[in-house]
Steps between C-alpha positions, in 0.01 A plus 500: 500500500814360655668499160408864429630608839833334426537670158447854632809515723712352216436805271599764757864387539541501119398869478731591786796331330438702183494820700827417673667415167405833343804731465501801733404835352829684421370839616384352830830315542721808456273711720443260791870409523624858527750559783469474795284194413818359341863611497644686201679200350187284518293777347745529210460127437122534501514794259727312264269198491195715421660768281316563174377802300159461665622588849724793404247776579447355849873447547565863411251604769677275751840644409385848600590385852846658514635280778396184316650618171824595675531136610379306193496739203855438382434123491197550273694669220611185317144365525330816373735590213384224261134521607262684262347800675759506776605861439284657772629259764857563383445873530370456854802288593731764351322773695464329837748212508842490664704711254834321532349154462278613211797640306695180564215280375445712188870483419497124557200464267676702230814287529293182469332642192839578344613141559175369350540720194863390457391135516225563244741679269739207519217256438387706201850506350535123539160445339588732211812292434299176510238641262773615259656153501161333442419739214835430336445125532150528353630703206763237427258204512211663314560483123141514376418859390127418500500377856248685721638578841221506762475801729662430833366557849655783709861410570682516827663819370155655465424397856827652620419825320157508661661447839740784426207729420339400828826570682510848347159570647623377835802731480265794452312392811824475698611847385158637590531348844851641541367850432222443755763402753694825451177696538431303815841592646442865420165492677671337800757776526276800450184406688524421871272213593342363812468130568305327771456818702873576501610862462578614146863484403696653216648166386770677296793303642334162446399574144836656411662175608254314277594707196872455569445126538326499161776701330753252633322177408267573206661378174265702278640833389166663416367433850822632653466810281147546637640483853758770418227723355285446807789596729559813293134600540517447876806723531330772294185476712698519824680812375184673382306427818795535737410156630692369799559139405782287360452655156574843644836390644813321378376169641312378191788558257762373741310172532418469129839611362654154431191391304423828325858546382646150456867445427524480120877446485448135402386623158864574422576128500202399281556416135307698242209257471459471878523878533232563240268241653543651846437857386199400292343324798579765760421805285168586678664489842801711399282766339286523814812529718655770280180703519511450875862622521417809296219582745688453827804693375289817518571724799154465652569130563834552672339427836409143397829406328753345741839679506742358244238278334524659154878450492447129560222490241732646236779257586314169518190562289516789251865463394496129414153529344617788280797295378277199436251708300779644284643155426160344423400785269829473312444126454148561367617765255792283394253226406750216495363151453438328832348799677147439620231658288273738690413688179478875506306506829796393711735748331253775576477383864879514530506851356226607740689345791813690396312830477353451845839408647652816352212709635547359850875559492456860390237558765719354774790723402299823525 
């Protein structure tokens, strides 16, 4: 009896130790540690340590808390982008997160991706050279025509190509998220919101600053073109509805002018290759801006165009761009060796750019 009584208490501690060693349930961990139970930084650390596809539905529910997402959403972007099934959480962050920080993080992620792709391209080129040298050496040493060469395992080049394909899919996800972000900014500017019992506010000034900040810092021309198109739509809406906000006055264009109509005079100093590369890259942005100029040069928008702005636009933006387009098109049609090859697509883009420049100039003169 004494022996049995001694064995019973020895089994209980063993069970308790196993229970304590069991990992905490991720859903419980991210729910119980929600602020104010922890501070925002601590909660981000807890989320990162438990982040997996399994908790994404619950995380998306948690992120519906606008105040929480304003504080932590932008720091989740780099964690969610590579995670399968993270799209819904990314959309929530784009819709409810701090707009300026979200744009900054997306741009940062895109720049990192570009560096990664450049490194992979370089690695692939080096591997191609090594494979060519090995093949040449094998050809020189193998003199037996009946020799059977065994099939090789996937090479490092194959792996690099597979990584490149994966990167392409990631680029699509980034572009998708960029479009969500522009939609999110538009929602911000057109729908007054209430937060924590505060009175509704128009938010136009704050979000206009966000768009200007993006135009200034975003290195991706297609996203900048989307911003220009969004601004155009806001001006049209303000005119149609006679809305009294920044889009119905000269304030929006006065603030955005340096970023909407950048100084293109530096194109005069570029050599032909640099000029063609620059115009090919910035084509979407320039086309969006030229459409924008054509719109605001109509009389009904005279109340939103700051006095003297169009004269400055012609001098620092349209004039140098027109000269650059003429020079680049001549170089393409000349077809001298050494010019970059954009095939017929780039020549067509240059012609389209020239037509739109001429249309804007004619419209401004009338």
